[in-house]
C-alpha positions in Angstrom: 151.8 108.3 135.7 149.4 109.1 132.8 151.4 107.0 130.3 151.2 104.0 132.7 147.4 104.4 132.9 147.0 104.5 129.2 149.4 101.5 128.7 147.1 99.6 131.1 144.0 100.7 129.2 145.3 99.8 125.8 145.7 96.1 126.9 142.6 94.3 125.3 142.3 92.1 128.4 142.1 95.1 130.7 139.7 96.8 128.3 137.3 93.9 128.5 137.3 94.1 132.3 137.0 97.9 132.5 134.6 98.5 129.6 131.7 98.5 132.1 132.3 99.5 135.7 129.8 100.3 138.5 126.6 99.1 136.8 127.0 100.7 133.5 129.8 103.3 133.8 131.9 102.9 130.6 135.4 103.9 131.3 136.7 103.3 127.7 134.0 103.6 125.0 136.2 104.3 122.0 136.8 107.7 120.6 139.7 110.2 120.2 142.9 110.3 122.1 143.3 113.8 120.5 141.0 115.3 123.1 143.6 114.7 125.8 146.4 115.9 123.6 144.4 119.0 122.8 143.9 120.1 126.4 147.0 118.6 128.1 149.3 120.1 125.6 147.9 123.6 126.0 147.5 123.9 122.2 145.5 126.5 120.3 141.9 126.7 121.6 142.7 124.6 124.7 141.7 127.5 127.0 138.1 127.3 125.8 135.6 130.1 125.5 135.7 133.0 123.0 134.7 132.7 119.4 131.5 133.8 117.7 128.6 133.5 120.2 126.4 132.5 117.3 128.4 129.5 116.4 129.1 126.2 118.4 132.1 126.5 120.7 135.3 124.6 120.0 134.5 122.4 123.0 131.0 121.6 121.6 132.5 120.8 118.2 135.1 118.5 119.7 132.4 116.7 121.8 130.2 116.3 118.7 133.1 114.8 116.7 133.9 112.3 119.4 130.3 111.2 120.1 129.6 110.8 116.4 132.7 108.6 116.1 131.5 106.4 118.9 128.0 105.9 117.5 128.8 105.9 113.8 132.3 104.4 113.7 134.5 102.9 112.5 136.8 103.0 115.4 139.6 101.1 117.0 138.3 99.1 120.0 141.3 100.0 122.2 141.2 103.7 121.5 140.7 105.8 124.7 137.9 108.3 124.7 136.1 110.9 126.8 134.6 109.6 130.0 131.2 111.3 129.6 129.7 109.1 126.8 130.1 105.9 128.9 128.6 107.6 131.9 125.7 108.8 129.8 125.0 105.4 128.2 124.9 103.8 131.7 122.6 106.6 132.9 120.3 106.2 129.9 119.8 102.4 130.4 119.4 102.7 134.2 116.9 105.5 134.3 115.6 106.6 130.9 115.1 103.3 129.1 112.6 101.8 131.7 110.5 105.0 131.6 110.7 105.2 127.8 109.4 101.6 127.4 106.6 102.3 129.8 105.5 105.4 127.9 105.6 103.4 124.7 103.3 100.6 125.9 100.8 102.4 128.2 101.7 105.7 129.8 102.7 106.4 133.4 100.8 105.7 136.6 101.8 108.2 139.3 101.2 108.1 143.1 101.8 111.5 144.7 103.2 109.6 147.7 106.9 108.6 148.0 107.4 104.9 148.5 103.8 104.1 147.5 102.4 100.6 146.9 99.3 99.3 145.1 97.3 99.7 148.3 98.1 103.4 148.7 94.9 105.1 147.5 94.5 106.8 144.2 96.9 106.8 141.3 97.0 109.4 138.5 97.3 108.2 134.9 99.4 110.2 132.3 99.6 109.2 128.6 102.5 109.9 126.3 101.1 113.2 125.1 100.9 114.6 128.7 104.3 113.3 129.9 107.8 114.9 129.6 111.2 114.2 131.2 113.6 116.9 132.3 117.2 116.0 133.0 119.2 118.6 135.0 122.9 118.7 134.0 125.5 121.0 135.7 126.7 123.8 133.6 130.2 123.4 135.0 132.0 120.7 136.9 132.3 122.7 140.1 130.9 122.4 143.7 129.0 125.6 143.2 127.3 124.4 140.1 126.5 121.0 141.7 124.9 122.8 144.7 122.6 124.9 142.4 121.5 121.8 140.6 120.8 120.1 143.9 118.8 123.1 145.1 116.6 123.1 142.0 116.1 119.3 142.2 115.0 119.5 145.8 112.1 121.8 144.8 110.4 119.0 143.0 107.8 116.8 144.5 108.6 113.2 145.4 106.3 110.4 144.2 106.2 106.8 142.9 105.5 105.4 139.5 104.7 101.7 138.7 106.5 100.0 135.9 104.5 96.8 135.0 107.1 95.4 132.6 109.6 95.3 135.5 107.0 94.6 138.1 108.4 97.3 140.4 107.7 100.6 141.9 110.1 103.4 141.1 110.7 106.6 143.1 110.8 109.8 141.1 110.9 113.5 141.5 108.3 115.3 139.5 106.1 118.4 138.7 102.5 118.4 137.7 101.0 121.3 135.7 97.3 121.8 135.7 96.3 123.5 132.4 92.6 123.7 133.3 91.6 121.1 130.8 94.1 118.4 131.8 97.2 117.7 133.9 100.7 117.3 132.6 103.5 115.4 134.2 107.2 116.3 134.1 109.5 113.7 135.5 112.6 115.4 136.8 116.0 113.8 137.4 119.5 115.2 138.4 122.1 113.6 136.2 124.6 112.8 139.0 126.7 110.6 136.7 127.7 113.8 134.9 128.9 115.2 138.3 131.2 112.2 138.7 133.3 113.5 135.9 135.1 115.9 138.2 136.1 113.1 140.6 137.4 111.1 137.6 139.8 113.8 136.7 140.7 114.5 140.3 141.3 110.9 141.3 142.2 109.0 138.1 143.7 111.4 135.5 145.4 113.8 137.9 147.0 115.9 135.2 144.8 118.9 135.2 144.2 121.1 138.2 140.4 121.1 138.8 140.5 123.6 141.6 138.2 126.5 140.7 140.9 128.9 141.8 143.5 127.4 139.6 145.2 129.5 136.9 145.1 126.5 134.5 142.5 127.3 131.9 142.7 123.8 130.3 140.2 122.4 132.8 137.5 125.0 131.8 137.7 123.8 128.2 137.9 120.1 129.0 135.0 120.1 131.3 132.8 121.7 128.7 133.8 119.0 126.2 132.8 116.3 128.7 129.5 118.0 129.6 128.6 118.5 125.9 129.5 114.9 125.1 127.2 113.7 128.0 124.2 115.6 126.6 125.1 114.7 123.0 125.2 111.0 123.9 121.8 111.1 125.6 120.4 112.7 122.4 122.1 110.0 120.2 120.6 107.2 122.4 117.1 108.5 121.5 117.7 107.5 117.9 118.6 103.9 118.9 115.0 102.5 119.2 113.8 105.2 121.7 112.0 107.5 119.4 109.2 107.7 122.0 111.4 110.3 123.8 111.5 112.6 120.8 110.2 116.0 121.9 109.7 114.4 125.4 113.2 114.7 126.7 114.5 118.1 127.9 118.2 118.4 129.0 118.8 121.6 130.9 122.1 123.1 132.2 122.1 124.7 135.6 124.7 126.5 137.7 
């Protein structure tokens, strides 16, 4: 089954169709087929974990290598890759890019009401220096981890920001911190595209048992590579004309 999938993906015509799916979800973004051989073969290090706690894990190093290859090249256009980088790129452009551009040109206007409009009373203004963005990413691709992320996300307030460049109102979750001398805004979002990774392996790849009670340790290692690649890709995107997010974007792992 897996060989048939990759035969399909290696066809340039199919790659062109599948390269962007679901409004920005890149299925094949280029990278290293070695990641699949590494975990599916059960080779050395495929079980994940262990090693010197002061050094990056094998999973983190592998994710770093693959993401760097995608961004820095050269690469073969038909080479399959991890799924996380494409998901992260779509997430960045759908959520982070509009906010980054607004911060760059004039700061954020926030209504503390969900679904607010221009006629809904007072709006609060936050400049770049007083605005940060926090992205919640699951620590593991498990239902338990997803639930913990959802619980933390629900603790945030719901409000509305206005993006003049797009001429639209945008619902957000947020926290406001009063320092006494001023107020600081943290826009909070749950990176649900990262959570989709589990379904990708369950419903598309189907070669690794993703059940949390499984005795197959390969999934533990592979999911950490994917999650590390998701975060690494977001960091890399900051360098592609979005320097405004430097020191403004905080990616946190939960669960």
